[in-house]
N, C-alpha and C positions, 0 to 999 in steps of 0.2 A: 761801595767804598773799602776799600781792605786796606790794611796796613799803612791807611793815611792818606792812601792815594787814590782819586776818583778815580772809577773806569774811563768816565769818559777823558779826564788829563791821560791816562794810560793808551787809550785809543787815539785820539790828537795825535804823542806823542809817535807810537806805530805807525798811523797812515802814515804824520810827515815821511819818515822815516823810507818808507816801503816808497811812498811819489819819487823821493830824492834817488833809490838804488833803479826804480824800473823805468824811468823817467816820465812815466805818467801818473794821476792823481787816480788807481782804480776804486771799485765802488769797495763796501762794505762788505759782503759776500762775496764780489769778483775774485776768484780762482786765478791768482797771477803763475801759480804754478802752469798750470793747464794751459792759462793764453801761453804761457812759453816765454814770457818778460822777465823770469828769473830763473837763471842755471846756476849749478851744481857751488859755483863761484859765491854769488850775489846769495844764495844761501846759507853758504859758511857768513858770509857780514849779517845777513841776519841774525843770525844764532848769537853770533859775537854782540853785535849792539843789541840783541835782548840780555844776554849777561850781564854785560856795562851795565846798561841802561840800567837797569831795576835790581840787580844785586842779584841775581840769583845765577845757576849753575846748573848749565841743560845739562838732563845726565840722558846717556847713550836711552834707555829706554823710553825719553821723552822725544828724542828723535822722529816720532811716528809723525811722518808729512802732512797729516791731518788739522796738527796742533798748530803746522805754520800755514798756512794757502791761501789765506783771506786774514786782512784786517780783522777781523770780529772774534773769527779762532785763536788768534794768535794774544787778542786782547783775553778773549777766556782763562789760553793758556796761564799767561802773564800771571794774571789777578791770582789763580789757582797755586801757582807757584811761591808769592810773595807773600801769602795769605799762612803760609808756613805750612 
């Protein structure tokens, strides 16, 4: 748990958003970019959702695709950013 938000809650919210974004439920470690489920517009929507939902700012240096390619990686990224 970081900043009062349990990791499982973050993961659950991210999975729900990604599922709605790609119109399928990816596995937690499934690379939705590699599968072609996320295009550049969807990637922007994902970044915007993360910023607004978790109150963080995604900096240019954070835009490494590895931070966003799976629900588990994105969860880790959000937990690090919300930890301050």
